[in-house]
C-alpha positions in Angstrom: 0.0 0.0 0.0 1.4 3.4 -1.0 1.6 6.1 1.6 0.4 9.6 0.8 2.8 12.6 1.1 1.1 13.7 4.3 1.6 10.2 5.9 5.2 10.2 4.8 5.7 13.6 6.4 4.1 12.5 9.7 6.2 9.4 9.7 9.4 11.4 9.1 8.4 14.2 11.6 7.8 11.8 14.4 10.9 9.8 13.8 9.6 6.9 11.7 7.9 5.3 14.7 5.0 3.0 14.3 2.4 2.9 11.6 0.5 5.9 10.3 -3.0 4.6 10.5 -6.4 6.1 11.3 -6.0 5.8 15.1 -2.6 7.6 14.9 -4.1 10.4 12.8 -7.2 10.7 15.0 -5.2 10.9 18.3 -2.7 13.3 16.7 -5.5 15.5 15.4 -7.2 15.7 18.9 -4.0 16.5 20.7 -2.8 19.0 18.0 -6.1 20.9 18.1 -6.0 21.2 21.9 -2.3 22.2 21.8 -3.0 24.9 19.2 -5.8 26.3 21.3 -3.5 26.4 24.4 -0.7 27.9 22.4 -2.8 30.7 21.0 -4.4 31.4 24.5 -1.0 31.5 26.2 0.4 33.7 23.4 -2.4 36.2 23.7 -2.2 36.4 27.5 1.6 36.7 27.4 1.8 39.3 24.6 -1.0 41.4 26.2 0.7 41.4 29.6 4.1 42.1 28.0 2.7 44.9 25.9 1.1 46.5 29.0 4.4 46.2 30.8 6.2 47.9 27.9 3.8 50.8 27.8 3.3 51.3 31.5 6.8 50.7 33.0 9.7 53.0 32.5 12.1 51.1 30.3 15.6 52.2 29.5 17.1 49.1 27.8 14.9 47.8 25.0 17.5 45.3 23.8 17.5 43.4 27.1 13.7 43.5 27.1 13.6 42.0 23.6 16.0 39.2 24.7 13.9 38.4 27.7 10.8 38.4 25.4 12.5 36.0 23.0 13.7 33.7 25.8 10.2 33.6 27.3 8.7 32.9 23.9 11.1 30.0 23.2 10.7 28.4 26.6 6.9 28.7 26.6 6.6 27.3 23.1 9.0 24.4 23.9 7.0 23.6 27.1 3.7 23.6 25.2 4.9 21.3 22.3 6.9 19.0 24.6 3.6 18.6 26.6 2.0 17.6 23.3 4.7 14.9 22.8 4.2 13.6 26.4 0.4 13.4 25.9 0.9 11.4 22.7 3.4 9.1 24.4 1.1 8.6 27.4 -1.7 7.6 25.0 0.7 5.0 23.5 0.3 6.4 20.0 3.9 5.7 19.2 4.0 2.1 20.5 5.0 -0.3 17.8 4.3 -4.0 18.1 6.7 -6.3 16.2 7.3 -10.0 15.9 10.5 -11.1 17.7 12.6 -11.5 14.6 11.7 -8.1 13.2 12.0 -6.5 16.6 15.6 -7.6 17.0 16.5 -6.2 13.5 14.7 -3.0 14.3 16.6 -2.6 17.6 19.9 -3.1 15.8 18.8 -0.5 13.3 17.8 1.9 16.1 21.2 1.5 17.8 23.0 2.4 14.6 20.6 5.3 13.7 20.9 7.0 17.1 24.6 6.5 17.3 24.9 8.2 13.9 22.5 11.0 14.9 24.2 11.5 18.3 27.6 11.6 16.6 26.5 14.3 14.2 24.8 16.3 17.0 27.9 15.9 19.2 30.2 17.2 16.5 27.8 20.1 15.8 27.7 20.9 19.5 31.5 20.7 19.8 32.0 23.1 16.8 29.3 25.6 18.1 30.6 25.6 21.6 34.2 26.3 20.4 32.8 29.1 18.1 30.8 30.7 20.9 33.5 30.5 23.5 36.6 31.3 21.4 37.3 34.8 22.7 40.9 35.9 22.4 42.3 32.3 22.4 41.0 31.6 18.8 38.8 29.0 17.4 41.2 26.1 17.1 42.6 26.6 20.6 39.1 26.5 22.0 38.2 23.6 19.7 40.8 21.3 21.3 40.4 22.6 24.8 39.6 19.7 27.2 36.5 21.4 28.5 35.0 21.8 25.1 35.7 18.2 24.1 34.4 16.9 27.4 31.1 18.8 27.1 30.7 17.6 23.5 31.3 13.9 24.5 28.9 14.2 27.4 26.2 15.7 25.1 26.9 12.9 22.6 26.5 10.1 25.1 23.5 11.5 27.1 21.5 12.7 24.1 22.1 9.6 22.1 21.4 7.2 25.0 18.2 9.1 26.0 16.8 9.2 22.5 17.6 5.5 21.8 16.0 4.6 25.2 12.8 6.5 24.4 12.4 4.8 21.0 13.5 1.4 22.3 10.9 1.7 25.1 8.2 2.2 22.5 8.9 -1.2 20.8 6.9 -4.2 22.0 7.9 -7.7 21.0 5.0 -10.1 20.3 5.2 -13.9 19.9 5.4 -15.3 16.4 2.3 -17.3 15.4 3.9 -20.4 14.0 
């Protein structure tokens, strides 16, 4: 059976977990609609209160105010959409039931996939941290500084292991019907 482009996008966006069937779409639609309503409600309240603060309070440094606004927006948006993910996980939308033979193959694939993704993310983190912290020492001096390398390795290990564990936890082995 051929998947539509929308189904392929959903499968890609949520990490290729499970099957994109009617139950998945229905649960995703319910949670996404509620999340969108919460998001717009929170945004309206936040922007109205922040606008009132901007007009009523004596402000001398608008750059800091803009940075605080941006930080609050990013944190609030992240919390709302992570909440959506947790609701979907709690409803077991991402659980994938596989026969034992296919489950073992899928687990090996997950290990390789998350090692590769974590390695790329670790290298990107290493380069960005060296770039942000270079100061007067220079990029290459900061790139090979022990603190920069250590933080990148910790990021690589923790992020890769966490993401592999989350996806591995969502796989269920079922007995083969022979």
